[in-house]
C-alpha positions, 0 to 999 in steps of 0.5 A: 923523187929527186929532180937531178934526174929530171934535169939530166933527161931534159937537157936543153942544150943551153950551157951553164955560163961561167963568169968572164975569167978577167972579171972573176980574177978582178973580183977575187983580188978586190975581195982580198983587199976588202974592197967595197963598191962605192955604190954600196949603202954604208951602215953609218948612213942608216936612217930610223924613224925614231932615235933609240939607244937600243937600236944603235949599231954595235960590234956584235949587232951592226946596223942592218943585222938589227933589222934582220933580227927585228923581222925574224922575231916579229910574229908575222914571220912565223906565218910565212910557213903556212902561206901559199907561194903559187899552188894554193888548193892542194896538200903537198909538203914538197912544194914551196911555201912563202917561207921557203921563197924568202930564203931563196930570195935572200940567198940569191940576192946575197950572192949577187950583192957579195960579188958586187961589193954591196951591203949584204946585211941590208940585202938580207933584211929586205929579202926576209921581210919582203913578203911578210904582209902577203895574204893567204892563198898567194896572188889569188888571195891578194887579188880577192882582198884588193877587190873587196877593199877597193870596193869599200874604200877606193884604195888599193891593196898590194902585198909589198905595201902591206909588208911595210905597214906590218913592220912599220905601223902595226908591230912598230919595230923601228926598222930602217928607212932603207930596209923598208924601202927595199921591201916596198920596191921589191915587186918581182912581177915587173921585169926591167933590163936596167934597175936604177936608183932614186935616193931616198933621204927621209921618212917624210918622202917615204911615207908619201911614196907609200901613200901613193901606192894606196891611191894610185892604181899604177903606182906600184909599177912605177916604184924606183928603189932607193938603194942598189941593194934594193935593186938586187933584191927586186931582180932576185925575187924573179930569179928565185921564183922563175925556175922553182915554180917550174919544179913545183909545177912538175911535182904536182903534175901541172907540166910534164917536163921543162921541154914545154918552155922556150929558151935561147940563152937563159936555160929552162931549169931552175939551177941553170936559170939561177946560174946564168942570170947571176953571171949575166947580172954580175958581168953587166953590173960590176962597179956600176951604179945600176943593176943591168942584164944583157938584152939577150938574157932580159929578152929570154927572161920576158919569154920565160915569165910569159910562159910561166904565166901561161903554163903554170900560173893560170893553173894556180891551185889547179881548181877554178871552183876553189878560186871562185869560192875563195873570192866569195869567202873573202868577201863574206869574212870582210863584211862580217868583220867590218860589221863586228868592228862597227858594232863593237862586238868584242866576242868577234875573232877580230877582237879576240884573235887579231887585236888582242894578239897585236896588243901583246906583240906590238911596240908603242901602239894602244888598242884605243889608238888602233881602233881610231883607224879606218875599220876597213884597214883593220879588217885588211890587217886581219885577213892579210895576216892569216895563213891558209889553214887559219883562214879556213878555220876562222871561216868555219868558225864564223859561218858554221852552217855555210856551204861554201868551201875550198876543196883541196887536192889531197895526197892520194888524188 
């Protein structure tokens, strides 16, 4: 069933906004002259952790296009396609997986960035990499992993921070400081009317920023992006999921139609939300050194996020029992793999699957060096890397006699 029909039947009376005519004319004129925003990040200013001839920009492979390719060819990128976006505990090929979500973020962010005259290759790199460290089973899985990790170490797990670890520390692809900072600061759970920039000029400062997220519970909420491009990706993360999560909720029957949502100017449907937010952001941010929404749109966005939480996210997976089992299963796997590392059980999947795979695919990391790290971090690396399906497979393999299970809502239930 197509969703265009649903949108026509559920007209919310809120119009599709059109870009101010004078601004639209100005944008077209500036584009024809090759105008670039003075606040766009310049390719020539890229900073990498290591200076390598192979990573030097060329006409064929410009600076941030290299980052895009590095991210897309990391094995962890493949796993996006079997990681939950919102609804975990069901089989349905028509709802979003995380791989589709990052494409939506990339498209929306490049659209906004292109209109604002920003660096769209940097934007694409940030967008495609922003969730690469996410756990299986969405935010439920993230919360469960954080709880057991924090219990053992006193440190905090956040998927945006782990995305940086995957690309910068595990696979060591020598990504730029700018791309990694955009990935770190993408947190789409926190909406701000104005997103400002705090320039970042060294990996030393960046590493401190990352470490602070592990040790301070509220640090992620306080992150400030280092580029305007990162600000665009951050707001685009919200735009990408807000309306699409409603489509998915309709698809599985979690809601009947969009009339259950309130809106004064943003709109209730995905297409209207995307259109109206892009128009508002461009009108309020063009030629500015920040990304801004009007108060009306921002207030309506806060209402929309709150109602998504109440009407959709509390039903995430449609099964409280499954959620409870996932918590127990995550803890049990964590403890088992921690014991396996401490006892050096080389037959364990954490050796034969995780560490062996990492050694094949990483750059400049040895098994000896990796095993010197805290065993808790190695366990987190493994569990966070798993797809939903693989998590179930490894649990069944590790605990074949266990009666804990996740019960999926099937196609015919």
